[in-house]
N, C-alpha and C positions, 0 to 999 in steps of 0.2 A: 561709306559709313561714316555713321551718326555719329556726330558728333557725343562724346561722355561730358554729363553734368555731374562739376566740381562737388566731390560731399569736404565737411570736414570732420572730424569724431575728435570728440571733447578726452580722457581719461586719465585716468592717477596712478594704474596700476601696473600690471603685468601685458594690460591687450589681447586676451585671447582672445576678445570677440573680435575687435579688430584687428588682428589678423585674420580673424575667419573672412573680416569685412574685402580689406587687404588683396586676399586669397582669390573671391570669387573678385575683383574685379582687374583682375591680370586674366578672364578671356575676356577674350575677341570680342565675340558679340556680348559681354554684359556691362550695361548703359551707365555705369557710372565709374571712376574714378578719384582715389582717397588722395585731393589736392597739397590736404594740410592736418597735421595733426600734434593737438595743444595736452599738454599735461599740465596741475597746479605741482605737481612732485617734481622736482631735481631728476633724482635716484628713479622714477617711472620704469621695467624694461618692455615697459611697453614704444616712450620714443628710439631706442635701441632698436627695434622690431622696426618699426619706419624709416630711421634712419640707411637699411641695410637696406629697408625696395627701393631706398631709393624717394622714399617721400619728407620731403616738406614736416618736419621738427622741432615742436621750441615748448618750453618751460616757461610761464607765465606767476609769478611765485604769488599769490594769493593773497600772505599775509604784509605784503607790504601795499596795502590798501589798504585804507579806509575802512571802505564800504567796502560790502559787497554789490555796490553797480557799479561804482571806477572799477572795480576789478572783471565783472564783466562787460565792461566797455571798455576794455583794454584790447578783449577776447574779442569784442564784434568785428569793433578796428581789426586784427589782422586776419576775421574768417571774411573781409570783405577783398581786402587787399588781397589772397588767393584764388579771389570769384569764385566760391562758396556759395551754393545755392539750397547747401540742403545739410542739416547739422547728424550726427551720430552721436550719441551719448549712449559711452562702451566702461566700464563702470569708474564713472566720471562723481565721485566721491564728495561733490559739492552740491547743495541745496540750490538753485538754480531762484529768481528771484520776477518775481510777476513781469518786470524789465525787458529782459534777457527772452521769456519768453512769448509774450506780444511781439517783439521787435522780429519773432524769429516764426511764427503763427505757421497750425500746419506743418511749417521745416523744416521741424523739431521733432526725434524719434529716437529713443531708446525700448532696450531692452531692462525687463526686470526677473529676475530666476521665478517664479508663481506663476497661477494662473489665475489673474489681476479675475476681478477683487478682491481673494483670494492671497492672503497674506503680504502685505504691504506694506511695509521700511526691508528694517531687516533682517537678520540670525530665521530665514522663511523657509527652508533645512526646518532644524529643528522642529519648528514650530511645524511643517508635516511634519515631520514621526508626532508632535505630542498629541496630535488631533484623534491618528487614526488614519488620514486620507489614504486614500488606494489609490489617489489616480496624485499627482503634482506636477510641473514644467513648467515654465513660461511665457511673456510673454509680451508685444513688443509694438506699442503703443504711441502716438501723438503723444506731445505728454504739453503739462496743464499747469497751472496752480499750484495746488494742489497733489501732492506728494504719492509717485509711483498712481496718474488716478488721465487721462485722456485715454480720444475715438480706442479702441483698439483694429492694432491691419491686422499680427499674425497670433498665435497659439500653439503650440504644441507641446504633446503631453506625455507624461511616462510614466510609469507602473516601479511608484514605492512595493518594496521587492519586503518578508518578512525575511531579517536580522539586517535590514539594512540600517544604517547611521548619516551621525547627515554627513561626512561626508563620501564613502557611496551614491549616495542622495545624488549629492553635489554632481559629482562629475558625470550622474549619465543626465544631469540637468544642462548637465555646458553641454553633451555632448550639442542634443538636440535646441541648445542659442545659437552652435556654431551654423546650424543649418534656417535655422527659422530668417537670423538675421540680414543673409544677404538676398534669402525669396524674399521678406518683405520690404525689405532696399531699393528689390528690381523694380519692384508696385509699385512703390510710390515713384519714382522718378520715373517708370515709363505710365504715371499716371493712369494706371490701372486699381487707386486706391484710395478714392477721395471724399476728405469732409461735409459731410452734409449734416446737418442739423448733430452737434455734433454725432453723427454716426460714423464709419467707414463703408461707404458704399463700396462693392467693390463690383466694379470690367463684367459679364456675360459669362469673362473668357475661363475667367484665372476658376471659376465652377469645383469641389471639391467632389472624389467621385466619394459616397459613400460608405465605400466597402477602404477609403484612404485616410478617411479626417484625426488622424492620431496628428497628422503638425495641415493643419491648414494657415493657412494657403499651401497646398503640396508640395513637398523640396524633391 
């Protein structure tokens, strides 16, 4: 069996997307393993989830550092000590500096609860409902210095139903996130999703059936 690629996950809260990645990594044929989880919040539920799964989990208090870059250097050191080759953001509520993003360029991915480039930033579900869109969803992308920007790896679309409020729509999107993130991580680790000229180029073997494109890539 091929050696699994070590992945680090940065969180700030409950870690539901981290849990989806952990569950995927338990599969024998999944090409990655979670080597380290780091949170900037001491009480993050995701830290407990990681430890219960036997994954090293650490709290790094960003308030102890005078500058963002100093905080990120501490995180970077821990990730590299753990042998991490790829970093996943999973509800990490800190804006990363260009220093960290450049250091992990094309090895740093994020999931955002909208179909980017629509609804960057926060309150995506409220804004989707207010705008009247009929389709909403989530996006996994490589991270770039501009917030919620970067080459798109995959997207999943869900309907906005009559009578939806932000909570019901958020639950529907979250279910899609939990399926999409592991699928995209797998593609990146296997080298089937690569950045060329700031676009993600997919291996031809990943081509979607046109009738099943609500998840792209298929999951």
